Structure formats: C-alpha cells, structure tokens
N, C-alpha and C positions, 0 to 999 in steps of 0.2 A: 829580086826586089826584097829589101829588108822588111821584116814584119813591123806593123805599126806599133809604136810604143805608147801606151796610155799612162800619162803621168797623174797620179793622185797625190795631192798634198794633204797629208794626214795631220789633224789637230787633236788635242787631248779631249777625251770624252768625260762625261759626268758619272754619277753614281748609279742610276738605273732603278729598276723595279724589283730588286731583291732576289733575283734568281729563283731558287727553288723553294723560297719561303712560301710561295703561293700554293697552299695545299688544295686549293679548289680547282687547279688546272685540269683535273680529271673531268670536271664538269663541262669543259669546252673541247674535249677530245684531243688534248695535246700531251705528248710525252715530255716529262720535265727532267729526265735523267741526263740526257746527253745532247741537249739542245745547244745551238750555237751560242746562246747566252752564257753557257758555262765555260766557254773558251775565253782566253784573255781578251779584255776589251780593246777595241781598235785604238791605236794611239794617235791617229790622224785622219782627217777627212779632206775631201776635195771641196765640198760646198756644204754650208749649213742650210737647213730647210725649216721653215716655221709652220708647215702645214700638218705636222704630227707624224709623218711617215718616217721610216728610217730603219737602221740596222741595229740589232742587239738591244738588250735591256740595260746595258752598262753605260751608255753614253747619254749626255745631255744633247748632243748633236746627232745628225743622221748622215748616212753616206749615200749619195746619189751621183751618178756620172754627169759630167757637164754637158750642156747643150744637146747636140744630136746624139750623144752617147746614151741618152735615155732610151733610145729605140734600138740600141745595139744588142746583139745576142753573142754570147761567148763563142769563140771558135779556136781551133788548135793553132798555135803560133802567136796568139795575142799575148802581148807583153805588158807587165806592170812594174812599177818602181819598187814595190815591196809586197810581201805576203799579205799585209793588212789591206793594201789597196785591192789586191785580187779578191780577198774575202768580202770587202765592202762592195765591190762591183757585182759579185755573184748574189749577194743578199739583196742589192737594189733590183737586180734582174728578177729575183724570186718574188719580191714584193709586187712588181708590176705584173708578173705572170699569175701569182696566186698560190705560193707554197712557202713553207718555212724551211730554213737551212740549219745545219750544224756541222761541226768539224768531225770527220770520221777517223782518219788515220794520217800518219806522218812517217817520214824516214829521216834518220839522222846520219850525219857524216861520221865515219869511223875515225877520221883524223882528229876532229875537235868537238864532236858531239852536236854540232849545229844542225838545225833542221834544214834539209835540202829538198824535201818533197812534201806536199800537203794535199789532202783530198777533202773537198767540201761536198756534202751530199744533201739530198732532200731529207727532211726530218722523218719521213716515213720509210727511209731505207732500212733494210734488214728486218729482223724479228726480235721481239723481246726475249731476253735470256732468262728463262725460269730456272734459276739456280736453286736446286733442292737444298743445298747446304745452308743457304740464307733463310729459307722459309720453313724448314722442317721443325725447328725448335720454337717457333713463334707463330702465333695465329695472326694472319693479316686481317685487320678489322675493317679496312676500307680499301679494297683493291682498286687500282687505277684502271681506266678503260684502255683497251688495246689500240694503239695508234700506229704501230709499225706494220707495214703490209708488204715489205720486200721491194720497195721502189728502187729502180736502178739509176734514176737521174742523179748526175754528179758533175763536178768540175775538179780536175786534177791540175796542179801547177808544180813546177820545179824550178830551182834556182839555177841560173847560168853563171859562167865564169865572170861575166861582167857585173854580177850582183843583182841583175834584174831577174824577175820571175816570169816564166812563160807557160801558157796553157799547153799541157801535154795530153789532155784528154777531156772530152765533153760529151755527156749523154743527155740528150734533150728530152726524151720521152719519159712520161710518168705513167704508172699503172693505177692511178686513182684520180678522182675528180679534183679539179683545182678550185680554190676558194674565190668567190666573186669579190670585186673591189670593196664593197661595203662591209666585208667581213675580214679583210686582210689584217686589220688592227688587232684581231684576236689571236693571230699567229705569234708564237712566242718570239721568234727572232725579229719581229717587227714591232714589238711592244716596248715602249720606253717613255719615261716621264721627263719632259723637257724642263729646263730651268724655270721658266715662268710658271709652269704647272706646279712645280715643287714649292715655289714661293706662295702660291695661292693655297695649296694644301696645308702648308705650315700655318698660315694665318687662320684658316678655318678650323684646324685642329686645336689651335690655342684658344679659340672661342668655344670649344667643347662640342663641335660637330663630329658626327661619326662618318665612316667612309661612304655609306649610302647617300647621305645628304650632300657630302662633298662631291661625289660623282655627279649628282644631279646638277649642282652648281657649275661644274666643269663642262658638262654637256651643253648647258644653256650658254655658257661663256664662249665655247668654241663652235657652237652651231651644229652639234651632232656627235654621236659617240665615235663615229669613224674618224672624225677630225681631232678627237682628244688624243688618240694614239696609244691608249692603254686601257685596261679593264679595271673593274672595281677590286678584283683580287690584287692587282699591282698596287692600287691605291692603299688597300688595307695593309699590305706587307710593308710598303714604304712608311706608313704611319707607325706600324709596330716597331720597325727598325729605328725610326726617329725616337720613339719612347725609350727603346733599349739603350741607345747611345746617350740620351739625356739622363737616364737612371744610373748608368754606370758612373757618371760623374757625381751624381747626387748621393748615391748609396754610401759613399765614403763619409759624407757629412752626417748621415744617419748614424753610422757606427761611432763616429767621434762623439755625437750627442749622447748615445747610449752608454758609452764608456764613461763620459763625464757624470751622467746620472748615477751610475753604479759606484763611482768613486765617492760621490756625495752621500750615498746611502747603500750600504752593503746588501740590504734586503731588496734592492732593485734587481730584477731578473732580466737577462737577455741572452739569446742564443742565436748562433748562425749555423745553418745547415752545412755540414762538411767543415773544412778548415776556414779560418778567417781570411786566409790568403785568397780564397775563392769567393769571398763575400760579395764581390761586385756582380756575380752571376748566381748567387744563392739566395735562399729565403732567410728572413730575419724575424724573430719573435721577441717581444718584450712585455713585461708586466711590472708596473710600479707597486710599491708596498700597499697602497690603498686598494688597488685592484685585487691583490692577493687576499687582503683582509675582507673585501666585499664578498669574495667567493666563499669564505668560511661562514658567512651569515645568509647569503642569498644564492648559493651555488646549486640549488636543486633543479633549476631549469636554465638553459643557456641558449643563446642565439649566436650563430656564426654567420656574420653578415658579409657577403662577397659582392655586394652591389657596386662598390667602388672600383672593382677590377674590370668592370665592363667598359666598352669602347667610349661611353659617354664621359668617363673620368680618365684623367691622365695618371692616376695613382693605382698601383696594384695593391691596394690597402684593404685589409680584412680584420675588423675588430671582433672580439668575443664580448658579448654583453648579456645582461640579465635584468631582473626587476627587483627593486628594493621594497621596503615596507610601506612606502608611499605610492607604489605603483609607478615609480620613475625608473628610467633606464640607468643601469650602473655598468661600469666597465670591468671586464675580467682579463684584459690583455689585448695586444694588437700584433698584427703580422704584416710584413711586406712580402708579397708573393711574386718573385721574378720567374720562378719555375713552378708550373702548375701541374706537374705529373702526379700520379697516384702516390708514388713513393714520397714526394714532397709533402703531400697532405698527411700521409701517415706520420712522417717526421714531425710536422707541425702539431698534430693532435697529441702525440706522445710527449712532446716538449711542453705543450700547454698543461697537460695533465700532471707532469712532474712539477711544474711551477705552482700548481694548485694542490700540492701535497698528496697527489696520487688518488684523490677522491673523485670518481666520475660523477657526472650529474644524473639526475633521474631522467631528464629529457633534453633533447637538443633540436633546434630548428635551423634549417639551412635552406638555400636555394635548391631547386630541382636540378641536380647535377650527378651524373653516374659516377664520376671519379670521386667526388666528395662522399657519396653514399658508400662506395666500396671501402674508402679509408675509415669511415666511421664504424662500419661493421667490424673492421679489424681491431680498432683501438678501443671502441666502446660497445662491446658485444651485448651488455646488459642495459644499455641506455636506449630509451624510446626515441627513434628518429622521426622527425616530422619535416615535410617540405613546406616552405612558406606559401600559404594559400594565396596571398595577395600577389606574389610574383607569378604564380600560375595563372591567376586571372589576367595579369598584364600580358603574359605570353599568349593567352587565349585570344586576346584582341588582335595579335599579329597572325596567329595560325588560322583563325576563323574570321578574318576581316571580311571575306565575301558574304559570310552568313550574317554578320553584324549589319552590313549594308542592306542586304536583301530582307532581313527580318528584324525590325526595330525592337521587338519584344524578346528576342533571344537572350540578350544579356540579363534581363530581369529574371527570366525563367531559369537560366543557368545558375544564377546566384541563389535562387530559391531552392533549386534541386540540391545544391551543395550544402547550404546552411540550415535549412528548416527541418529536414527529416529527424524524427525522434527515435527511430530505430533503424537497424541495418536493412530490414525488410522493406521499410518505407523508402529508404534511399534507392535500393536496387530497383524497385518498381518505378520510382520517379525518373531514374536515369534512363531506363529502357523507354519510357514514354517520351522523354526529351529527345533522344537520338532518333527515334522513329518519327516524331513530329517534324523534325528538321532534316530528316534523311541524312543522318551522320553516322550510321552504323559502321560504315567502312572507312571512316576518316582515321588515318594512321595515327596522328598525334593524339587525337581524343581517345582512341583505343588504348594507347600507351598510358595516358593519364588514368584511365579507368583501371588498368592492370595495377597501377601504383596507388589505388584509392585508399588503402590502409595507411598510407603515409601522409595524407593531406585532407581527406574528407573528415570533418569534425566528429561524425557519429562513430567512427572507428577509433577515435583518439580520446574520448571522454573519460576513459578509465585511468588516465595518466595525468600527473600534475604538470601544468604549463603556466601557472600563475596568471591566468587571464580571467577577467571578471565575467565574461560571457562567451558563448561559443562563436558568435558572429563578430566579435570585436577584433580589430587588427592589433597584433602584438605591439605594444609601445616600444619594445626594445628593437624590433626589426627595422633597420635602416633609419634610425632616428637619433642615436646618441650624438653623432657629429653633424646632423642636419643643421644648416645655418652657419656652419663653420667650414667644412670641406665641401667644395663644389666642383663643377666640371672644369674650371680653369685653374684649380689649385695644383701647384707643382711642389716638389719635395722641399725646395728652398723655403717656401711659405708655410709648409706643413707644420713645422715644429711650433711656431708661435700660435697657429690656429689650434693645434692639438692641446697646448697648455691652456688656451682660452676656453676650449670646450670643457676640459676637466674642471677649471675654476668655476665656470658657469653652472655645471651640473652639481658641484659641491655646494654652491651658494643656494641653489634651489632646494637641495635636501635640508640644509640648515634652516631655511625659511619654513619648510614644511614641518620640521621638528619643533620649531618655535611656536608655530600655530597650534600644533597638537598639544604641546605641554602647557601653553598659556591661555588657551581659550577652551570653552566647554560647548559642545554641540547642543542644539535645541532638541529635546526629547519629544517624540510625537505620541507616545503611549505611556501608560502607568506600569508597563511590564518591568519586573526586576531584571529580565534578560536584556532589555534595551539599555538600562542603566549600567549593567555589568559590562556590556559591549562597549559603551561609550568610555568607560574607564580603561579598557583593555586595548582596543584597536587604535591605529592612527586615524587621523581625521578622514582621509579619503576612504579607507577601508570601512570605517564605521558608517559613513554615508551609504556605501554600497550594501552593508549588512542591514541598515535601517530600511532601505528599499524593500529588501526581502521580507523583513519582519512586518512592515506595514502591509505588504502584499498578501499576507496570510489572512487578512480580514475578509478578503473576497473568496477565499477557498474553503471548501468543506472537506473534512476527512472522515471516512466511514470504514469500519472494519470489514475486510473482505475475506480474510482467512486467518485461522488461529492454529499454529503448529507448535504446540507446547510453549517453548520459551520465546518463539518468534511470532509476532502478529503482523499481518500484512494489511495495510490501510490503502484504500483507494482515495486519491486526492484529486479534486477537480474544481475548477472555478465555477462559481454559482451560475447555473444555467448553461454550462458547457460540459455536460457529463460525457459527451462523445470524445473529449480530449482529456483523458485521465492520466495521472502519474501514480506509480505504485511505490509505497514506502514500506520496507521491512524493518520492524522495530523489535530489538531484543530488550525486553523489559529489565532483565536481571543485569545485563552489562551496560545498559543505557546507550546502546549503539543503534543507529538507524542508517539505512542505505536506500537512496532514491533512484528510480529508473532514469532520471535526468542526469545523474552523476556530476552535478555541479561541484560538490565538495571535493571529489576526486580530481576534478579538472582545475578548480580555482582555489580551493582551500577555504571557502566560505560555505556555510550551510544555505541550502535553497529554501524557498518559501514553503515547499511541500513538506520537508522534514519539520520545519518550524510549526507548520499547521498541525502535524501529528503531536509535536511536543505540547502544543496548546491544549489539545483535547485529552492528553494523558497526564496533565498537571505537572509537566516538567517546566519549572519556573526560571531556571538559569541554565546557561550553556555548560554542558559537561566539559571537563578540562581537556579531554582528547579531541574536542572539536575546536580548540583554540590553538592555531598554529603560531608559534612564537615569531616566525618570519613576518607576520602581519601586525604584530603588536608594537606598542610604543617602545618597549624594551628589546626590540629585535637585535640591536647591536650590543646588548648587555652580556657580559661574560658570567654574571651571577644567575643561576637558574632558580627562579622563584615561581614554582609551579602554582603556588596558591597566593601569589603576591596581591591579586585583586579580589581574593575571596575571603571576606571577613567571617567571623563566627556565624553571623546571620545567614550568609550565603551558604556556608557549610551545612548549617541546620536545614536550610531549604532543600539542598541537594539530597542530604541523607533522608529527610522526611519523604521526599518525592520517591526515592528508591524504595523505602519501606512500604509506602502507600501502594505503589504500583505492583510490588512483589506480592503483597497480601491480596490485593484485588485480583491479580492474575490467578493465584492459587485457589482463591475462593470461587472464581468463575469456573475453573476446571472442576471443582467439587460439585458445584451446582449443575453443570452440564452432565456429569456422570450420574449424580444422585437422582436427577429428574427422569431418568430413563424407565424406572420401574418403582412400584410402591415400596418394595423391600429396600431397595437402594436409597430411596428417599428417606425412609425412617432411619436408616443407618447414618445418612448424612446429617439429619437433624440432630440425632443423638451426639454425633461427633462435634457439631457446632456448639451445642449446649455445653458439652464438657470443655471445649476449647474456651468458651466464654468465661466459665468459672475459673479456669487456670489463668486467663489473662487478668481477670479481676483481682485474683490473689497476688499475682506478680506486680500489678499496679499498686496495690496496698502496701506490699513490702518495699517497693522502690520508693514510695512516698512522693513520686513525681517531683523530685527536688528540682528547683529552678535556680538559676544564677541571678544574684543581685550584687552588682559591683564586684563580680568575681568570687562571691561566696554563695553557699547554698542556704536558701531561706530556712530558718529554724536552727541554724548553727549556734546562735548565741545561747539558747537554753541548754543545748548539749554541752557547750563549753563551760557554762556555769556549773552544771551538774558534775562535770569532770573535775572542776576546781574544788568543789565541796568534798568530793571523794578523796582528793589528794590531801586536803588540809586535815580532815578528821582521821585519816589512816585507819579505817575500819579493819578489824582482823579478817584474815582470809577465811572464807567459808566455801565448802563445796557448792558448785552451781548446779541447779536443777536443769533438766533438759530444755525447759522453756527459756530459762535464763541464758543457756548456751546459744540457743537459736537467736535470742534477742541480741546477744553479744556479737554473734556472727553478722547479724544484719547491720549493727552499728559499725563494725569494722568495714563491712562492704560499702556502707554509705560514705565512710571516711575515705576509703580508697577511690570511690567514684568522685568524691569532692576533690581529692588530690589530682586525679586525672583531668578533671575539668579545669582545675587551676593551671595545670601544665599546658593544657590546650590554649588557655587565654594567654599565658606567657609566650607560647610559641607563636600565636597569631600576632601578638604585639611585636615580637622580634621580627617576624616577616614584614610587618608594617614599617618598622624602623629601617630594615634593609631596603625596602621599596623606596622610602623617602630618601635614603642615601643615593640610590641609583638615579632617582629623579633629580636630585641636587647636582650630581655629577654631570648629567646630561645638560642641565641648564647652564652650568659653568662652561661646558664644552661649547655650547651655542654662543655664549657671550664671548669666549675667546675667538671663535671663528668670525663673529661680527666685528671684533676689534681688528683682526688681521685684514679683513676685507676693507674696513674703513681706512686703515693705514695704507693699503695698496692704492685705494682711490685717492688718498691725499697726496701720495707720491706721483 
C-alpha cells in the first residue's frame, strides 16, 4: 500500500516579530540563537487561522493541518508535497503537544547542491556551545539562561525522486516537561504578529503609546494573552523595527536639511558618525551659529536631554541646552541617536566639544544612564556630572509603586530626605531612617541610587555651579526647550518646522526679557546702596531673586563666633531659630565670604546669610567678584566693563568699607592682646596714642582735599599764587628745609589732584562705553522686533 500523501498548499507569510531582536527572551527561558524562527520563513500554508496560534515568527499566517490531521502524529513513511509543508506540520504538532521547534541539520546533493535531507528538532535539543574563543576577549554582561537539555525529539525528512518529501525518522519522546496550552504562545516558534495585530500596533504607536500599554489593549481586544499569540518583547521589537524603517527614509531628509543650512551659513556645524554613506544607520549632530554663540556666554553648565529617545517619543532626539541670563533655556546643539552604544556617545560628546571650540563645561546634567556616564567620564574628566533628580523621582514611582500604594506618606518623606538636609551627615542619617521606616534596606534599585548619591543628591553637589536659583528647584533647561513643540506623535517629517518654530519662540522670549530689563526699572524695597547697585546690574528676573535674599536678611541675626586672624566666622540664624544656624567665613582684607549653604557656588547669587554679614560689617555694595557677568544685563556684551556700574561714589564706598574693616580688625587684635596684662595694656595704649598723633599729622598734611566738579577745593588760590610767581619772575633763592617740605607737599597735592582727575575721566569713559553698549542692545532689540513683525505680516 502506498504511503498516504499529505498535500499542504503553502501561501506567502508576513514579517513576524523581529527574530532575535528580542533581548528579553532569556527572561522566558528560550534559546534565541537557533530557533526555528531563524530559518527561512515558510512560503506557503494549508489553512489560515485567526486564533493567534501558528508557526514561526516570520509569517502573518499560521500553519495547521486540515481537519482530522490536527490529531495526527508524524510517522515514518508520511509524505509531504514540500519541505516547507513538512516543517509546518511538525511545528503545528509541536504547538499542540507543547514544545518549540527549530531546524537542526541538512544534507545537500553533490550534483547540484540542492537540499535533499532536513532534520527538525525540539528547541531543547543538544547543549549550548560555550566557545572560549568567542568569550575570552569580552565580558558577558547579561548571560542568557540555559535552555538546551539534550532532548532527542526530532523529525527527519528526505526528498524522493518524485520530488515529494518523506518522513525518514521520528523520535517522539522528550526528556523535559512540556508546556501547558495557556503558555504555548511564549514558545518562540509559535510566536507571531498577525496582520490585524500589526495594524492595531501601528495605530496605537502613532498615538504615542508604549509597548506595555499596547499589549494591555491587545489582551483586552483578543480576550487573553494566550489568544494574542505573541509577547510584549515581540511587540517592543516590532515597534523598534517600525521606527528604524521609518527613520531610514527620513534621515536622508535631515541630511539634506543640514547641508542646505550649512550652504546658507558656513558657521553652521554638522557631523555624521562614520562616513556619510552610512548616515542612514549612524548618529548625526548639528549646531547653528546662534547655539555656538550661546555657549560662549552661557556654557558654564549644560544639560544633555535624552527624554525624547524614550518609547513615548518616536524621535531618537537629544538636545544640548543651558540657561541664559534671564534664567531661560538656550540651545547648544542637537543630535539624532540611531545607535546608542558607548562608542557613539563618546563620538557625540567629542564632536559637540569640537563645535563648542573645545571648552568643556563646569557641570553637565543627564539622565541616570550607565552608558552616558561612562562616555562623559572619558570625554569630560574635569566636568562635574549630575543625574537629573526629577527623572530619578519619576523612576522611583515605577520601581517603588508598591510602597507608594501601601504608604501614602512615603513620597513626601522621600522628597524631604533628598532636598532638605543641610549637611552630608544630616542626609545620611535621614536616609537610614527612611529605609528602615519603610523596610527598604534590601531594595536593589534604591541601594543602587544610594551608591550613586554623589551624582544626584543636592547636598553633595552644592559646591559646583549649576545655574539654579535654589536647591529644590527643577532645572528649567531639563526637558523644556522643545516642550510644546516636539511631542509623542512628532515624526521627522514634521520635526524641521517645529524645530525652527521652537528656536524662533525662544529667541522672541529672550528679546522680550531684554526689552523689559532695559526699558523698565524695578521697585526698590530698601534704601540700601547694594539693592540699587544690583538693580542696575542684573537682569530683571535675577534682580528679583537677589532682592528676595536681600530683604530676607532683615529677619536674620549675624554674630561673631570665631576670629582666626584675617578670617572671621559668623553664626547666622533667623530670629528665634537659633537651632538652625548657618556659618559664614568672612575674609576682611580680601572682602570674600563663604557660607555653609553654598548658594553662591551653586547658583552664582549671594545668599541672605552672607548679605546679613555684609550688613553688620558695613559692606554697602556688592564686591565685583560676586557679580557674575552671565547674570548681568550685558552678559552678551563682548566689551569687558568690570566697573561699568560702579561710579566714583560706589568706588568710594567700597574702598572706605575696606579701609574701615581693615582698621577695625587690626585694632580689635591689638585690644585682645593688650588687655591680657597690665604691662601689655600700657604698651598698647602708648602705641595707640603715638598712632593717633601720626594720623593727625598725616591728615593735616593731606588737607583732606575733596572733589568739587572734578577739582580739589582750594585749587583757585593755589593757581593764583602760581600765576603771581610766574608774572613777577622772582630771582632764584636757595630754599630752606621747611620750604622744601612745603614744596614737596604742594607737588604731592598736585599729583594727587591729577590722579583724581584721571579717575574722573576714566569713570566718565567707562560710563560712555556702558551707554554705547546699552544703545547697541536697544538697537538689536528693535531690529529683532521689526523682523518678528515682518514675519507675522507675511
């Protein structure tokens, strides 16, 4: 009797679930190297099935035997019309029984090289090949689970002269447990994404949904995970491949756009990693001339924002941003990241640094990412690296969701522990108390974040400049420059117009802030010369912040707690809150102060604690080294006017303050030493009396000349005397010693007069230069307003 021939009519399959892109397969105990999904996709099927079962990850259809054949088991002598039909039958049998299949070996004809024999095996056949040559030179960071256990189950088929394929061997027994029906969809050879599922995924992905939410929608739509027919890993890989295919077409548009921008302006910078021929699969960076100019003024602190490369967004987009003199975000360049390896980030940071004239920033803020961290360490070894605290808070909600649900107060306690401690010791104590109270000492993610605490906890970062006005404030530059323009549904085709709109909008806001600063005067709240000085120096937003600190000094008391020669330590506390004190070390001679809160180091503005010490030590104006140019009205000015806002009166106040504090400090030291004993007291009194006589004599000789309209009072009589002497031409006579002293004093006074006159001229010149700079800035604002009006008109 002839063997029964099973005819399978094979039809073309679809695209599948991305083969070995699913790096999470180790989590479900599957071997992804030689699964049946890696073999050529079947080209035909007998019947299509809509219930989600099937063969291979490559097809939109599935392979099942017809009718009663569903219950058949392979046997020797069974015939098939093709190799693909045999493979489909064995995989359908495997799905029903509960195991996954793959292609193991084949034999070819010596005559024409055609395949004449094929063996299909259980996916757990054999053992993993631990090839030492493949692993000895590289460390395996995430080893896959062992899935092969030496199972012997298999089906062998060979071709006959008639062209049909016949079963030449069948091993039924397995040496492992089989998978129950409700878990079969997790087996690799039975996972596939059907056509309708792909359509739904495409729609939901375009709406900005991530793979987790899409899988939830599919499970609800199909009535269970087993009926969906694939896992979240397959969905994630399909979405990633979708994006990759879309980007490959759009990247060429990006390159054309960048080449056009560079042709219009040679200062426009862009670079492609590797050769431009490989640009469709490489990273791209660009920076327009304004971004490069921004960096020269505000490049002390930088944020590298990778928010847009997350699953929520369709763009692998990462901008470099900073903060301008109005506290607004400014752009330093942008990148498209197709490849996110460590080498790619190293290339990106080096390229960005080259575009920014090779000057690294003082500090940089990024998301918490090990690859980015390693690249920054290599390219910016001297730059302080900070992880974005707000991204960590967001991650905390995911990693500790069970704690948030069980303990409503945990979130508030966590924020307090991170933001409020004033010292490292206080934070360490608070953290231990927190993890003990909520039983989180052994939580792996939280322990990892504690190990990285020096990179995101504020108390460890206060000694470095980050251009933030307070420790607890969110950085305006992080994830905000393109907010309102780039969103979850933005594709690369739309990106160019939205990118240009964002630049135009940010520029308009800066022009408006410049206009308000230059053409309006803030309301002063105190008679302090320091407040008036700051109002003339700082931009409006920065002055408002400084004014808060200055007014805040009225409720603080500063008392001397230690005197170490030139440095005096003051204890500063709010009235009635002595338990919460800050300590300010003040160097009288250098006019430098350092507060334990480190606000100036962190933000570039003096805190109320230092200002309170200035108040009690008679420092009436801000010393020049506490005025950062990047926060002033003239931050973008190329002319350095260190004294542009300090007129003669301000200079007098500063110098008088320095002299006064120096004398008082030295006198106090003499008093402290002289009062220790009677002998030393007498010596000190005698020294003071002698000093008083010498000061009186010096005062008399100087005449305490004062300026009146740029001249020294009493100059008229001296000029008249000099004129009479000239007209009468008295004969020369030898001068007595007293006359010589008198002559020397006159010449000294004249020299002093000339010096003062030069100082007036210099101050007037600086004032003129300042007026020129102000006029230039106002003209620039007017030009920008005209341009904006013309664009609106068009």
